[in-house]
C-alpha positions in Angstrom: -7.8 12.8 -21.1 -8.4 12.1 -24.7 -5.7 10.0 -26.5 -3.8 11.8 -29.2 -5.2 11.1 -32.6 -2.5 10.0 -35.1 -2.2 12.3 -38.1 -3.2 11.2 -41.5 -0.5 9.3 -43.4 -0.2 11.8 -46.2 0.7 14.5 -43.7 3.5 12.6 -42.0 7.2 13.1 -42.9 8.5 9.5 -43.0 12.1 10.4 -44.1 13.5 9.3 -40.8 11.4 6.1 -40.6 12.7 4.2 -43.6 13.0 0.4 -43.8 13.9 -2.1 -46.6 10.6 -3.2 -48.1 10.0 -7.0 -47.9 7.6 -6.7 -50.8 10.7 -6.1 -53.0 11.5 -9.8 -53.1 8.1 -11.4 -53.2 8.0 -14.4 -55.5 5.8 -17.4 -56.2 5.8 -19.3 -52.8 7.3 -22.7 -52.7 4.5 -24.0 -50.6 1.1 -22.5 -49.6 -2.2 -23.8 -48.4 -4.3 -24.3 -51.5 -7.8 -23.1 -51.6 -10.1 -21.3 -54.0 -13.8 -21.0 -55.0 -13.8 -24.5 -56.4 -11.8 -26.2 -53.7 -14.1 -25.3 -50.7 -17.2 -27.5 -50.7 -20.5 -25.6 -50.6 -19.0 -22.2 -51.1 -21.0 -21.6 -54.3 -24.3 -22.8 -52.7 -26.6 -21.1 -50.2 -26.4 -21.7 -46.5 -28.8 -19.5 -44.6 -27.5 -20.7 -41.2 -23.8 -20.2 -42.1 -23.3 -17.5 -39.4 -24.9 -19.6 -36.7 -22.9 -22.7 -37.8 -19.7 -20.8 -37.8 -20.3 -19.2 -34.4 -21.1 -22.6 -32.9 -17.9 -24.2 -34.4 -15.8 -21.3 -33.0 -17.3 -21.6 -29.6 -16.6 -25.3 -29.4 -13.1 -25.1 -30.9 -12.0 -22.2 -28.6 -13.9 -23.4 -25.6 -15.8 -20.2 -24.7 -19.4 -19.4 -23.9 -20.1 -16.5 -26.3 -19.0 -15.6 -29.8 -20.0 -12.5 -31.8 -19.0 -12.5 -35.4 -17.8 -9.3 -37.1 -16.5 -8.3 -40.5 -12.9 -8.1 -39.3 -10.8 -8.3 -36.1 -10.7 -4.5 -35.8 -14.5 -4.4 -35.6 -14.3 -6.9 -32.8 -12.0 -4.6 -30.9 -14.1 -1.6 -31.7 -17.2 -3.5 -30.4 -15.5 -4.2 -27.1 -14.2 -0.7 -26.7 -17.6 0.9 -27.5 -19.6 -1.5 -25.3 -17.4 -1.2 -22.2 -16.7 2.5 -22.6 -13.2 1.9 -21.3 -10.7 4.8 -21.5 -7.1 5.4 -20.3 -3.8 3.7 -20.9 -3.6 0.3 -22.7 -0.3 -1.6 -22.7 0.5 -3.2 -26.0 3.6 -4.6 -27.7 5.0 -2.5 -30.4 5.3 -5.1 -33.1 1.6 -5.2 -34.0 -1.0 -4.5 -36.7 -0.9 -0.8 -37.5 -4.7 -0.5 -38.1 -5.4 -2.0 -34.7 -3.0 0.5 -33.1 -5.0 3.3 -34.8 -8.4 1.8 -33.7 -7.2 1.7 -30.1 -5.8 5.2 -30.2 -8.9 6.7 -31.7 -11.2 5.0 -29.2 -9.7 7.1 -26.4 -7.0 4.6 -25.4 -3.5 5.9 -24.8 -1.0 3.4 -26.1 1.9 2.4 -23.9 4.5 0.2 -25.4 6.1 -2.7 -23.4 9.1 -4.7 -24.5 8.8 -8.4 -25.4 10.7 -11.6 -24.6 12.5 -13.7 -27.1 9.2 -15.4 -28.1 7.9 -12.0 -29.3 5.4 -11.8 -26.4 4.8 -9.5 -23.4 5.8 -10.7 -20.0 4.9 -9.7 -16.4 8.5 -8.3 -16.1 8.0 -6.0 -19.1 4.6 -4.9 -17.8 6.0 -4.0 -14.4 8.2 -1.4 -16.2 5.4 0.5 -17.9 2.2 0.0 -15.9 1.0 3.2 -14.1 -2.0 4.3 -12.1 -3.7 5.3 -15.4 -3.4 1.8 -16.9 -6.8 0.3 -17.6 -6.0 -2.6 -19.9 -3.3 -4.9 -21.3 -3.5 -6.3 -24.9 -1.7 -9.7 -24.9 -0.8 -10.8 -28.4 0.2 -14.5 -28.9 2.7 -13.5 -31.5 3.3 -15.8 -34.5 1.3 -18.6 -32.8 3.6 -18.7 -29.7 1.3 -18.7 -26.6 2.1 -15.8 -24.3 2.2 -16.2 -20.5 -1.3 -14.9 -20.2 -2.0 -17.0 -17.1 0.7 -15.1 -15.2 -0.4 -11.8 -16.8 -4.0 -12.3 -15.9 -3.3 -13.0 -12.2 -0.9 -10.1 -12.0 -3.4 -7.7 -13.7 -6.3 -8.9 -11.5 -4.4 -7.8 -8.4 -4.2 -4.3 -9.9 -7.8 -4.1 -11.4 -6.5 -4.0 -14.9 -8.4 -5.6 -17.8 -6.7 -8.2 -20.0 -7.5 -8.6 -23.7 -6.3 -11.6 -25.6 -5.3 -11.1 -29.3 -5.6 -14.6 -30.7 -5.6 -13.9 -34.4 -2.5 -16.1 -34.8 -3.5 -18.9 -32.4 -5.8 -21.8 -33.3 -8.5 -23.2 -31.1 -8.1 -26.3 -29.0 -5.2 -24.9 -27.0 -5.4 -25.2 -23.2 -3.2 -23.6 -20.5 -3.2 -24.7 -16.9 -6.3 -26.8 -17.7 -8.3 -23.8 -19.1 -9.1 -23.0 -22.8 -6.6 -20.3 -23.9 -9.5 -18.1 -25.1 -11.0 -18.1 -21.6 -8.2 -15.9 -20.2 -8.9 -12.2 -19.9 -12.1 -10.2 -20.5 -12.3 -11.1 -24.2 -10.4 -12.8 -27.0 -10.2 -11.5 -30.6 -10.0 -13.5 -33.8 -9.4 -12.8 -37.5 -10.2 -15.0 -40.5 -7.7 -14.8 -43.4 -5.6 -17.1 -45.5 -2.6 -16.6 -43.3 -4.5 -17.2 -40.0 -5.5 -20.4 -38.2 -9.1 -19.6 -39.2 -8.8 -19.2 -43.0 -11.4 -17.2 -44.8 -12.1 -14.0 -46.7 -11.4 -11.9 -43.7 -13.9 -11.6 -40.9 -13.4 -11.7 -37.2 -15.0 -12.5 -33.8 -15.2 -11.4 -30.2 -15.0 -14.3 -27.7 -15.9 -14.1 -24.0 -17.2 -16.1 -21.1 -18.7 -13.0 -19.5 -22.5 -12.6 -19.9 -22.2 -8.9 -19.1 -19.6 -8.2 -21.8 -21.6 -10.3 -24.3 -24.9 -8.5 -23.6 -23.2 -5.1 -23.7 -21.5 -5.9 -27.0 -24.7 -7.2 -28.6 -26.3 -3.8 -27.8 -23.8 -1.9 -29.9 -25.1 -1.2 -33.5 -23.3 -3.1 -36.2 -23.6 -2.5 -39.9 -23.1 -4.7 -43.0 -21.0 -3.2 -45.7 -22.0 -3.0 -49.4 -21.9 -6.1 -51.6 -19.1 -4.5 -53.6 -16.8 -4.8 -50.6 -17.2 -8.6 -50.4 -16.6 -8.9 -54.1 -13.3 -7.0 -53.8 -12.3 -9.2 -50.9 -13.0 -12.4 -52.8 -11.1 -11.0 -55.8 -8.2 -10.0 -53.7 -8.0 -13.4 -51.9 -8.4 -15.6 -55.0 -6.2 -13.5 -57.2 -3.3 -12.4 -55.0 -3.2 -15.7 -53.0 -4.6 -18.6 -54.9 -3.0 -17.5 -58.2 0.1 -16.0 -56.8 2.3 -18.4 -58.7 1.5 -16.4 -61.8 1.1 -12.9 -60.3 4.5 -13.2 -58.4 6.6 -13.2 -61.5 4.6 -10.3 -63.0 5.2 -8.3 -59.9 8.9 -9.1 -60.0 9.2 -8.0 -63.6 7.3 -4.8 -62.9 9.6 -3.9 -60.1 12.7 -4.7 -62.2 11.5 -2.5 -65.0 10.6 0.4 -62.7 13.9 0.2 -60.9 12.3 -0.5 -57.5 13.8 -3.9 -57.1 17.3 -3.6 -55.6 19.3 -6.3 -53.9 21.5 -3.7 -52.2 21.6 -3.7 -48.4 22.0 0.1 -48.4 18.8 0.7 -50.3 16.1 1.9 -47.9 12.6 2.9 -48.7 9.5 4.2 -46.9 6.8 1.7 -45.8 5.2 0.4 -49.0 1.7 0.7 -47.5 0.2 4.1 -46.8 -1.8 3.2 -43.7 -5.3 4.6 -43.3 -5.3 6.3 -40.0 -8.8 7.7 -39.7 -10.7 5.0 -37.8 -12.6 7.5 -35.7 -15.8 6.6 -37.6 -15.0 2.9 -37.8 -18.2 1.2 -36.8 -18.3 -2.5 -36.0 -19.5 -4.5 -39.0 -21.5 -7.6 -39.3 -19.9 -10.6 -41.0 -21.1 -11.1 -44.6 -22.9 -14.5 -45.3 -20.2 -15.3 -47.9 -17.5 -14.7 -45.4 -19.3 -17.0 -42.9 -19.8 -19.8 -45.5 -16.2 -19.7 -46.5 -14.8 -19.7 -42.9 -17.4 -22.4 -41.8 -16.3 -24.7 -44.5 -12.6 -24.2 -43.9 -12.7 -24.5 -40.1 -13.5 -28.2 -40.6 -10.0 -28.9 -41.7 -8.3 -26.6 -39.2 -7.2 -29.3 -36.8 -5.4 -31.4 -39.5 -3.8 -28.2 -41.0 -2.6 -27.3 -37.5 -1.1 -30.7 -36.9 0.8 -30.3 -40.2 2.0 -26.9 -39.1 3.4 -28.1 -35.8 5.0 -31.2 -37.4 6.7 -29.1 -40.0 7.7 -26.4 -37.5 9.3 -28.9 -35.2 11.1 -30.6 -38.1 12.5 -27.3 -39.4 13.7 -26.5 -35.9 15.6 -29.7 -35.7 17.2 -29.1 -39.1 18.3 -25.6 -38.1 20.0 -26.5 -34.8 23.7 -25.8 -35.1 23.5 -24.0 -38.4 25.7 -20.9 -38.1 23.9 -17.5 -38.5 20.4 -18.7 -37.7 18.4 -19.3 -34.5 15.1 -21.3 -34.8 12.0 -20.2 -32.8 12.1 -20.3 -29.1 10.9 -23.6 -27.5 9.7 -22.5 -24.0 7.2 -23.7 -21.4 4.2 -22.3 -23.3 2.8 -24.0 -26.4 4.1 -23.0 -29.9 1.5 -23.6 -32.6 3.9 -22.6 -35.4 1.4 -20.4 -37.2 4.5 -18.6 -38.5 8.1 -19.7 -38.4 10.3 -16.8 -37.4 14.1 -17.5 -37.4 16.6 -15.0 -36.1 19.4 -13.9 -38.5 22.5 -12.9 -36.6 24.5 -9.7 -37.2 27.0 -11.4 -39.5 24.3 -11.8 -42.1 22.2 -9.3 -44.0 18.6 -10.2 -43.7 17.6 -8.3 -46.9 20.2 -10.1 -49.0 19.2 -13.4 -47.5 15.6 -12.7 -48.6 16.7 -12.0 -52.1 18.7 -15.2 -52.3 15.8 -17.2 -51.0 13.5 -15.5 -53.6 15.9 -16.6 -56.4 15.3 -20.2 -55.2 11.5 -19.8 -55.2 11.0 -19.2 -51.5 9.0 -16.3 -50.2 10.4 -15.1 -46.9 9.3 -11.9 -45.2 9.1 -9.9 -42.0 5.9 -8.4 -40.7 4.3 -6.2 -38.1 6.4 -3.0 -38.1 7.1 -1.8 -34.6 4.7 1.1 -34.4 6.5 2.9 -31.6 9.1 3.8 -34.2 6.5 5.5 -36.4 6.0 9.3 -36.1 2.2 8.8 -35.5 3.0 7.2 -32.1 6.3 8.9 -31.2 4.7 10.7 -28.2 3.4 7.5 -26.6 5.0 6.3 -23.4 7.2 3.2 -23.6 9.6 1.1 -21.7 13.1 -0.2 -22.8 12.3 -1.4 -26.3 15.7 -2.9 -27.0 14.6 -6.5 -27.3 11.6 -5.5 -29.6 14.0 -3.6 -31.8 16.5 -6.5 -31.9 13.9 -9.1 -32.8 12.5 -6.8 -35.5 15.9 -6.3 -37.1 16.8 -10.0 -37.0 13.6 -12.0 -37.6 12.7 -13.6 -40.9 9.5 -15.6 -41.5 9.9 -18.8 -43.5 7.1 -20.7 -45.3 7.6 -24.1 -43.7 4.1 -24.6 -42.3 2.1 -26.1 -45.2 4.5 -28.2 -47.3 6.0 -31.6 -47.3 9.1 -32.7 -45.3 11.0 -32.6 -48.5 10.0 -29.0 -49.1 10.9 -28.1 -45.5 14.3 -29.7 -46.0 14.8 -27.7 -49.3 14.1 -24.4 -47.5 16.6 -25.1 -44.8 19.2 -26.3 -47.4 18.6 -23.1 -49.3 19.3 -21.1 -46.2 22.7 -22.9 -45.8 23.5 -22.3 -49.5 22.7 -18.6 -49.1 25.1 -18.0 -46.3 28.1 -16.8 -48.3 26.1 -14.3 -50.4 24.3 -12.9 -47.4 27.5 -12.2 -45.4 27.9 -8.6 -44.3 31.1 -6.9 -45.4 33.5 -6.6 -42.6 34.4 -3.0 -41.7 
């Protein structure tokens, strides 16, 4: 049975799917990982073996046998789906990348949504609620850098002949679980290179696997390299919107003020700011561009030191937030937390939107991300379990930029949260 193809965005009535737009309070970030064309050694030069070097570095860092580089993570998924010919139900968590959901749906996979635990990850218990005889795969996402219980899920799925895919776009290499490299769990693991990922870069992606069969099948799938204009746009987007955000942020703020689209009112609700492209039926896996490979290869060399700073800052911020009313720091459970993002939970006494506005006024960019796609009309017909925890976490989570700054800056962010408490209070009814 073919999976339903989501309709195009411009034909969807979104009037009942409105959310406050986090883009409305974007501002110059207090802290960010600095990089640009001049700050990455060797980027401007030529490196004919950049792809080979990057592939070798990734294989060593993630501890896997095979690595196939692609132009983005979606291409890596498309490569796996086309090479294996898998069809049927795939269990996913709802808080996920919309384009990935569309790629899965349009490659003959029927999405089934499972609920998540307090660490934003799927569990065996949530899978037991939704798995059926038609289930062919489970896509395990290590959300926000928190490692999911994929060891338990893999064993549980193996007994039922269900494939396991590991979405590791938010998890760095060097992580082991029960004595095994994290990327070795499941059929394949998938990576993305971007400025907000453990592997920084100008986008790009990879399929990782220890299976010789999957590797050979994936290599046999034709891949294309996009036009040079695409990479120029990516470089421009990365360098302008990220590296020079401290100047572009105020311009965006003024523009939204003048246009009347910046409102600090909790009752103001708007459609998703992004009009998602939904036609991925012709999405062919792409080859990584040499510029992308050079950029990522140079940046991966500092990934371990950056990761150590992330974890140190995350743990420090967690210690400062303990006991602060209104906020809960990230879950510290039995599985590693790499603190790729720092999601706090804002309780019902506070308005998350107003809190974001107050933080923006103090030069701190907070946000929430990965809209729960089960709530979108494109996926309304998909089967799902009890999504109460997913919906609660979506309404309450707020990502803070604690991962690249100094201890002094982390302390300033936490102190700003405390000072914003009174203005972010909900009115009592």
